[in-house]
N, C-alpha and C positions, 0 to 999 in steps of 0.2 A: 254338496256338489260332488259328482262322481267324475273322477279323472283316471285316465289310463294311458299307457305308453305302448307303442308298437315299435319293436326293434327289428330292423331288417339287416341281415348280414349276407354279404356275398363272399363266398369263399372260392378262390380260384387257386388252382395248383399249376405250377410251372414244371415242365419237364426239363431237366438239365442233362447235358451230356458233355463229354470232353475226351480229348486224346490223352491216353496215359503218359505218353512222352512229354506232352505239354504240362501235365500235372507235375511230373518229376522236376521239370525245369522251374515251374512256378514255386514249388516247395523249396527248392534250392535257393532261388533268388529272393522270394518274398515271405517264405515261411507261412503261407496261407494255403489250406486245402480247398479245392474247388467245391467240396461238399457243403461248406458253410454258405454257399450262394443260395441254398434253400431258405435261408433266413433273410435274404436281401429284401429290403423294404422298397418295392417298386412304386408304392403309392406316393412317396415323397422323393423319388429319384429324379435326377436330371439326366436325360438321355439325348445324345447328339450323334450324328453320323461320324464315323472315323474316316476322314478324307485325306489322311496323311499320305497315302499312296493307294494304288490299285491292287487290291487283294484278290481280285477275281470273284468276289462276292461282297454284298453289302455288310459292312461291319459297323458296330456301334460302341460308343463309350458311355457308360452309365456311372453316375456318382450317386450312391445311396447308402443308407445305414444298414449295418449288421450290428444289432445291439446299439450301443451308444457311440460307435466308431464309424466314421465315413470311409467307404471303400470305393475303389475304382474297378469297375468290371468291364472288360472288353469282351464282346461276344458277337455272334452272328446268329441268325435264325436258320435252322435246318428242319424242314418238315414242321412238326409241332413242338420242337425242342429249342431251348436256348443252348447253343453250343458255346461253351466258355473257352476263351482264348487266353485270358489273363485275369487274375484277381489279386488285388493288393490293397493295403491301407493307403488312403489318399494322403498325399504329402501336404505340408502346411500351405503351400500356394494354392493347391486345389481346394482345400478346406475353406480358405478365405474366399475364393471365387464362388464356391457353392453358397456360402453364407450371404454374400452380397447379392447374388442372382436369385436366391430363393427366400 
């Protein structure tokens, strides 16, 4: 019997951008550089609108993995880029909620 496998991979790249002042604040508060968002696992992420207030543009909160750790990424879409507003490690309450819902 002759058997063979076909593997199909889809590679997508996300363009990320951020404000350098927000990056400095994020580094001071959370010790996380926005550049690590390039490793954010969108495939398993939970994304929801950020409706806490009117920001003048649609914002989203995503929970997803970077390596083995769950992170919280707050972002908006601008043109073809993900504009990062905040990136931090998810807290225990958020991790628990992610596990229950996913």
